[in-house]
N, C-alpha and C positions, 0 to 999 in steps of 0.2 A: 838634170833638172832644167837647164836652159832650153834644151831641145823640146822637152814636153811643154814648156811655157810658150815657146814659139808656135807649136802646133795648136795649143789651146787658143792663142790669140788669133790665129788664122781661122779656126773654126768659128769663133765668136764673131769675127768680122763677116764671115759668110752668112751666119745666121742673122746678123743685123741687116745686111743688104736685102735679105728675103723677108724681113719683118718677123722672123721667128726667134729673135734673141730671147734667152730665158728671162722670165719675169724677175725684176729686181736687179738684173745685171746692168742694164742701161736704160735710162729714161731721158725724156726731153721735157723742156718747160719753156715758159715765156715770161718775161718781165716787161713792164711798160715804162718807157722813159719819155721825157719831154724835152723838146728842143725848139726854140723860137716860137713857143706857144702851141706847137703841135705834139700829139702823142704818137709814139711809135713802138711796135712790139720788137723785142730783142730775144733771140733764140739762144737756148743753152742746152748742154748735154751733161749728164752725170752717169758715171760708171761706178758700180759698187755703192749705191746709196746707203746700203745697210751697214757699211763699214764706218768706223768711228774717226779715223785719222784722215783729215782732208788735205788734198793738194789742189789748188786752183791753177788753171792753165790759160795763158793768153797768147794768141798767135802773133805773127808778124804783121806788117802793114797791110798786105793783101791776103792774109791767111784767115782761117776760120776754125771752129771747134773740131771739125773733122780731121784737122792736122794731128790731133791727139788720140785718134781711135786706137792705134796700136798700143800706145802708152796707157790709155785708159783701161783697155781690156787686160793688159799685162799687170799693171799695178793693182787694179781692183781684185785680181785673182790672188794677190799677195797682201790683201788687207787694207788697201787704201780706198777712200772715196775720192774719185777724180772728177772735178767739175770744170767745164770749159764754156766760155761765153763767145758767141759771135758778136763782135763789136758792130755798131751801126754801119750799114753799107757793106757788110761782109756776110758770106754764107746765107743763112736763112733769115737774118735780121733785116729789118726794114731799111730802105734808103731814105736819107734826109731830103726834104724839099730844097733846103738851103745848103749849098755846099760849104758855106762858111761855118756850119755847125760841126764839121769834122775836125775838131781840135781837142787838145789834151784835157782841158777843163771839162768838156762834155764827156769825154771817155772816163774821166775820174768819177764824175757824177753817175754814169752808167754802171761802173764797176761797184761803187758803193751800194747801189740798188741790188746788184747781183749778190754781193757778199751778204747783205742782209737777208735776201731771199733764201740763201743756202745755210744760214746760221754761222757765218764766219766774220761777223762784224765786231767781235770782242778782241781785246789785245792778245796777240800770239795765238790766234785761233785756227790758222791754216798755214800750210806751206805754199809757196808761190813759185811757179815755173813760168818764166816769161821769155818768149822768143822774139828777139829784135825789138819791135815796138812794145810787145808785151813785157820785155825786160826794162825798157825805159819807164814804163808805167809802174813796174815793180819797184824801181828805185824811188819813185815819187811816194809810194805807199810804205816802203820800209823805213824811209828816213824821216818819219814823223813820230810825235809822241803817241803812245798807246797804239802803235801800229798793229794791225791785224796779222802781219806777216810773222811767222814763227821761224822759218828758214827760207832762204831765197836762192833760187836757181836761175841764172841768166844764160841764155843761149846766144852766143856770138854777138854780144853787145856790151858797150861800156857807157860811161857818162858823156863821152864825146865821140863823134864819128867824123872821119876824114871827109873833107868837102867833095873830093872826087867821087866817093861812093854815094854821097847824097845826090850829086848831080846825075850820076849814072842811074840810080833808082828812079829819079823823077822822069827820066827819059823812058825807061823800061815800062813803067806802069801806064804810060800814055799809049803804048802799043795795044791795038785791039784786034788780035787774031780771031779768025772764025774757022771752026772745024766742023766736019760732017759727023764725026764721032769723037769721044774722048781718046780712043786708041790712036787716032790720027795725030794727036798732039805729042805722043810719047817720043818719037824721034827728035822733035824740037826741044822737048824737056831734057833729053839726054845730051844735047849739044853743050849744056853747061858743065858736064863732067870734066874734071881736071882744071876748071877755071875758079876764080875767086868766089863764084856764086854756085858752086856745086853742092848738091844735096848728098853726095857720096854714092857709093855702090848700092844698088837696090836689086831685089829679085823681080821677076815678072809681075807677081801679084802686087808688090809694093809700087812699081811703076804705074800699074793700072789704077791703084788706089790714089796715087798722087794726081793722075790725070783727072780722075773723077772728083777729087777735092778742088782742084784748080779751076774746073770748068762747071758751068751750069747750062741747061738747055734753054734756048730762046724759043719764043712762040712759034717761029717758023721751023723748029726742029734742029736748027744749027746749034753749035756749042760755042760759048764765049766765056771770058774770064769771070770768075765768081766773086766779083766785087763791083762797087759803084765806081766808074772811072772818075767821078767828080771828087774822089778823095785826094786827087793830085793837087788841087788848088791850095788847100791848107798845108799840105806837105811841102810845097814849094815855098810857102811863106814861113812856116814854123816846123821844120822837119823833126826837131827834138822838143817841141813845145815852146812855151814862152818863159821857161825858168831854167836857170843854170842847174844842171843835175849834179855837179860835183859836191855842193853843200849837202844835198840829200844823201849822196854816197858817204860822205864823211860823218854822217849821223847814223849810218846803217850799222848797228851793232850785231845784227842777226848773223848766224853762220851763213856763208854764201859760197855757192859753187858756180864758177864760170865754165861753161863749155865753149871751147874755141875751135872753130874749123881751122885746120892747119893752113889751108889755102886762102883763108879770108883776108881781105885787105880792110874790111869794114871794122874788124876788131883786131887790130895789130897787137902783137905781144907787148909793145911799149905801153899801150893803154892798160893792158892787164897788169903790168908791173907797177904803173902809176896807181892803179886801184889798190894794189897790195900795200903800197907804201902810205897811202892816204886813208886807208880803212882805220877806224878807231881801235881796232883790236886785231888779233892774228887769226880770226876765224874766217879765213879766205883760202879757197882752193881753186886752182885753174887746172882743168883737164883738156888736153888737146886731142881732137879727133882727126886722125891723119889724112883720111881721103876726102874730107869735106871742106867746103868753104862756108859761104853765108847762104843758107844755114844748114847744120846737120839735120837730117830728116826726122830723127827721133822715131823712125819706124822700126829700126833694127833692134834686135834683142840685146846686142852688145852695148848699144847706147842706152837703152832702157835699163839694163842691168847696172850700168855705171851710175845712173840716177838713183836706182833703188838701193844700191850698196851705200852710196853717200847718205841717203836719208836714214837708212837703218843703222848707220854707225856714227852719226853726227848728233850730239846732244845740243840742246838750245842753251 
């Protein structure tokens, strides 16, 4: 079964790249947000729109909705509607004129618009998968009254992050490499293997996909990183937002799955254990992905199947 799903996912990805994805399998859309008096379009993708059970996906600091294409195709084939938003300054969403607008309260406003757009603004109306930044935002949404979150999946993130990792990320996102082709970046992406920032083992197709998600083509034909470099300004000021996330976590009663990269220093096991002890109930599971750091790719079927199994066996 897993092998056939892996093949299906690969075929659907190839069809999407050529613009021939089956009707109803994947769609794109746009919402309009406002920041500092200006309006901006934000891009989103949905896989399996015809399915009834929804999971919303939010990427890490520099990621975008294409990070979830393998997951989207695989889970939609198993009955889920999978929706992912490009936060402002990422992927195909607009870049803000004012870099001070890249902050958590703005992201929360944008996500509320997105959840309303896709019909997930009622209490317990969707599952939430958040990678890093997407997980921090997930805690902000899950730990409130009448939360739209039914079940919460956090990928390699907790309510606090070691300062060393925050400093390291601030340095990394300032680097602005330029490549002639996406393939040219792959040897550099592979340099993270075995480190605290490893995506884990990937096959050739998955490395190629990662490179194409990671980069965008510039007007001169060169390839650069696929986000607004100005996101670094607010990240340096408020990397985790302007609110203590532990109180939100302590109000999170929803079943929660934490995926932890075994090599990760950003989400050390001590923080995971503290989350377990401070959660208001026992609906908390940690799963470690042995060959990954920050963050597991979620491209591989073993990782996707872990998520699917948890969703299909976990009641609210």
